[in-house]
C-alpha positions in Angstrom: -35.9 -11.9 -1.9 -34.4 -12.7 -5.4 -35.0 -10.0 -7.9 -36.9 -10.7 -11.1 -35.2 -10.5 -14.5 -37.1 -7.3 -15.2 -35.7 -5.7 -11.9 -32.2 -6.9 -12.7 -32.4 -5.5 -16.3 -33.4 -2.1 -14.9 -30.1 -2.0 -13.0 -28.0 -2.5 -16.1 -28.5 -0.1 -18.9 -28.3 -1.8 -22.3 -29.3 -5.2 -21.0 -32.7 -7.0 -21.4 -34.9 -9.2 -19.1 -34.2 -12.1 -21.4 -30.5 -11.7 -20.9 -30.9 -11.6 -17.2 -33.2 -14.6 -17.2 -30.7 -16.6 -19.2 -27.9 -15.7 -16.9 -29.9 -16.7 -13.8 -30.7 -20.0 -15.4 -27.0 -20.7 -16.3 -25.7 -19.6 -12.9 -28.2 -21.9 -11.2 -27.0 -24.8 -13.4 -23.5 -24.3 -12.0 -21.8 -22.5 -14.9 -18.9 -20.2 -13.9 -19.4 -16.5 -14.3 -16.1 -16.3 -16.3 -17.5 -18.9 -18.8 -20.7 -17.0 -19.1 -18.9 -13.7 -19.7 -16.9 -15.3 -22.5 -20.2 -16.5 -24.0 -21.8 -13.1 -23.8 -18.8 -11.4 -25.5 -18.8 -14.1 -28.2 -22.5 -13.4 -28.8 -21.7 -9.7 -29.3 -22.6 -8.1 -26.0 -20.5 -5.1 -25.1 -17.9 -5.9 -22.4 -19.2 -3.4 -19.8 -22.8 -4.7 -20.2 -21.6 -8.3 -19.9 -19.7 -7.5 -16.7 -22.4 -5.4 -15.2 -25.1 -8.0 -16.0 -23.1 -10.7 -14.3 -22.5 -8.5 -11.3 -26.2 -7.8 -11.0 -27.0 -11.6 -11.1 -24.2 -12.6 -8.6 -24.1 -9.8 -6.1 -26.8 -10.1 -3.4 -29.2 -7.2 -3.1 -27.6 -4.8 -0.6 -29.3 -4.4 2.7 -30.8 -0.9 2.9 -28.9 1.3 5.4 -29.4 4.7 6.7 -27.1 7.2 5.1 -25.9 10.3 6.8 -24.0 13.2 5.2 -22.1 12.3 2.1 -19.0 13.8 0.5 -19.4 16.3 -2.3 -19.1 20.0 -3.2 -21.8 22.5 -2.4 -23.4 23.1 -5.8 -26.8 24.5 -4.7 -26.1 27.8 -6.3 -24.4 26.2 -9.4 -21.1 27.9 -8.7 -18.5 28.2 -11.4 -15.7 28.3 -8.8 -15.3 27.1 -5.2 -12.9 28.7 -2.7 -10.8 26.0 -1.0 -8.7 28.3 1.1 -5.5 28.8 -0.8 -6.9 28.7 -4.4 -10.2 28.7 -6.3 -11.2 25.5 -8.0 -13.3 25.6 -11.2 -16.4 23.5 -11.7 -16.5 22.3 -15.3 -19.3 19.7 -15.3 -21.7 18.0 -12.9 -24.1 15.0 -13.1 -26.8 13.8 -10.9 -26.5 10.1 -11.8 -23.8 9.1 -11.4 -23.2 11.7 -8.8 -20.1 13.2 -10.5 -18.3 16.5 -10.7 -15.3 17.5 -12.9 -13.0 20.2 -11.4 -10.1 22.3 -12.8 -7.2 24.0 -11.0 -7.2 21.7 -8.0 -3.3 21.5 -8.2 -0.7 23.8 -9.8 1.7 22.4 -12.4 4.5 22.5 -9.9 2.5 20.6 -7.3 1.6 17.9 -9.8 5.3 17.5 -10.7 6.3 17.4 -7.1 3.8 14.6 -6.3 5.2 12.6 -9.2 8.9 13.2 -8.2 8.3 12.3 -4.6 6.3 9.1 -5.6 8.6 7.8 -8.3 11.2 6.0 -6.1 8.4 4.0 -4.4 6.5 2.9 -7.5 5.7 -0.8 -7.8 3.2 -2.9 -9.8 -0.3 -2.1 -8.7 -2.4 -4.6 -6.8 -6.0 -5.1 -5.9 -7.7 -6.6 -2.8 -8.1 -10.4 -3.1 -11.8 -11.4 -3.2 -11.3 -14.1 -0.5 -9.1 -12.2 2.0 -8.0 -8.7 2.8 -4.5 -9.4 1.3 -3.5 -7.7 -2.0 -2.7 -9.5 -5.2 -1.6 -8.8 -8.8 -4.6 -8.4 -11.0 -4.4 -8.7 -14.8 -7.2 -6.2 -15.1 -5.0 -3.5 -13.5 -1.7 -3.0 -15.3 -0.5 0.3 -13.7 2.3 1.0 -11.2 1.6 2.8 -8.0 2.4 3.8 -4.4 0.6 5.2 -1.3 1.4 8.3 0.6 0.7 8.3 4.4 -1.7 11.2 5.2 0.3 14.4 5.7 3.5 12.7 4.5 4.8 15.7 2.5 4.0 19.4 2.4 2.3 19.0 -1.0 0.2 16.0 0.3 -0.8 18.0 3.3 -2.0 21.0 1.2 -3.8 18.8 -1.2 -5.6 16.9 1.6 -6.8 20.2 3.1 -8.1 21.4 -0.2 -10.0 18.1 -0.8 -11.5 18.2 2.7 -12.8 21.7 2.0 -13.9 21.1 -1.6 -15.8 17.9 -0.8 -16.8 18.9 2.8 -15.4 15.7 4.2 -12.9 15.3 7.1 -9.2 14.7 6.3 -9.2 11.8 8.7 -11.9 10.1 6.7 -9.7 9.8 3.7 -7.4 6.9 2.8 -3.8 7.8 2.0 -3.3 9.4 -1.4 -2.4 6.8 -4.1 -0.3 7.8 -7.1 -0.5 5.7 -10.2 1.5 5.6 -13.4 0.2 4.0 -16.6 2.7 3.3 -19.4 1.5 2.8 -23.1 -1.0 0.0 -23.2 -1.7 0.0 -19.4 -5.2 0.2 -18.2 -7.7 -0.6 -15.4 -10.7 -2.6 -16.6 -14.3 -1.7 -15.4 -14.6 -2.0 -11.6 -16.3 -0.5 -8.6 -14.4 1.3 -5.8 -16.8 0.3 -3.0 -16.2 -2.9 -1.1 -18.7 -5.7 -1.8 -20.0 -6.6 1.7 -20.5 -10.2 0.6 -16.9 -10.8 -0.3 -14.5 -12.4 2.3 -12.0 -9.6 1.9 -14.5 -6.8 2.9 -15.0 -7.5 6.7 -11.4 -6.5 7.6 -11.4 -3.5 5.2 -14.7 -2.2 6.6 -13.3 -2.2 10.1 -10.7 0.3 9.2 -13.1 3.2 8.5 -16.4 1.8 7.1 -17.4 1.7 3.5 -15.9 3.8 0.8 -18.4 6.5 -0.2 -16.6 8.6 -2.7 -13.6 8.8 -5.1 -11.5 11.7 -6.3 -9.2 11.0 -9.3 -6.7 13.8 -9.8 -4.8 14.1 -13.1 -1.1 14.9 -12.7 -0.2 15.2 -16.4 -1.7 15.7 -19.9 -2.0 12.4 -21.8 -1.6 12.8 -25.6 -4.0 9.9 -26.4 -6.1 7.4 -24.4 -6.0 7.1 -20.6 -9.5 8.5 -20.1 -11.6 7.7 -17.1 -14.6 5.9 -18.6 -18.0 5.4 -17.1 -19.5 2.7 -19.4 -23.1 2.9 -18.0 -23.4 6.6 -18.9 -20.9 6.4 -21.8 -19.0 9.3 -20.2 -15.3 9.8 -20.8 -13.1 12.2 -18.8 -10.0 13.2 -20.6 -6.9 13.6 -18.4 -5.7 17.2 -18.0 -3.0 18.3 -15.7 -4.4 19.7 -12.4 -8.0 18.6 -13.2 -9.9 16.1 -11.0 -13.1 14.1 -11.1 -15.2 13.2 -8.1 -17.9 10.6 -8.0 -19.9 9.5 -4.9 -21.7 6.3 -4.1 -23.8 6.4 -0.9 -24.4 2.7 -1.0 -22.4 -0.2 -2.4 -24.7 -1.3 -5.2 -25.0 -1.1 -9.0 -27.7 1.6 -8.9 -25.0 4.2 -8.2 -23.8 3.8 -11.9 -20.2 4.2 -10.7 -18.7 1.3 -12.7 -15.6 2.9 -14.2 -12.4 2.1 -16.0 -9.1 3.6 -16.9 -8.8 3.4 -20.7 -5.6 2.0 -22.2 -2.9 4.7 -22.7 -2.3 5.0 -26.4 0.5 7.6 -26.4 2.8 9.0 -23.8 2.1 8.0 -20.2 -0.5 8.8 -17.5 0.0 9.9 -13.9 -2.9 10.2 -11.5 -3.5 10.5 -7.8 -6.5 8.9 -6.2 -8.2 9.7 -2.9 -10.8 7.3 -1.6 -13.2 8.6 1.1 -14.6 6.5 3.9 -17.7 6.7 6.1 -15.6 7.2 9.3 -12.0 7.9 10.3 -9.7 5.7 8.3 -7.0 3.9 10.4 
């Protein structure tokens, strides 16, 4: 059943029912989402609100599904540290919505540097999954360079994957290979979701490899002098990159209500190195 403009507005903080009604009318008349986004920006709407409003009007309402266990740290006793076997990881911040936790001391300085050194020879322009197929393509919204490790490829990767599994209580085999990304000055990743839209043509093949993505861990491998924050526009939260820190956010269902729209702010000084681990429902193959 189509959602009302009031229901859609409730999904996008900062929007209004009138905005959603206008978008629904324009989309029904055949206007392209890209044209409407340009009109919204010209009218003064913030870019993240314009994008989220269009997503709310164009993405079908997800079919409710039963959700079993979800990845995430055990925070029931509000711990300041979590033992992950070979080190203690500090908990710096936690939010309920979005479901987000900021950690310190996930990696040592030497481990961060080793991950970068091992990844550097394989770095290439980052790609995203095409919307109509499972192939990858260059996307102007993502201007970083990156590479993927195979699970357990190096001793540092093996140690890190074991820590992540214990920290987030999620099996190693349910994680995609660790991705290392490098952002030069001016490079960024515009607002996006990490889950796969089940209605897009590219998603069917991706979902067969391990089910839906249910969580993301972004690990900061260096300090960035200026810019390069991980930005959550719906909650106006910015995570500043610090070497060895990591931010986890979970999304039990692939829909806007998780408030996990996020971006990599442009790097303004220096460069930015991160490692990203995406977690799947089932074993990733």
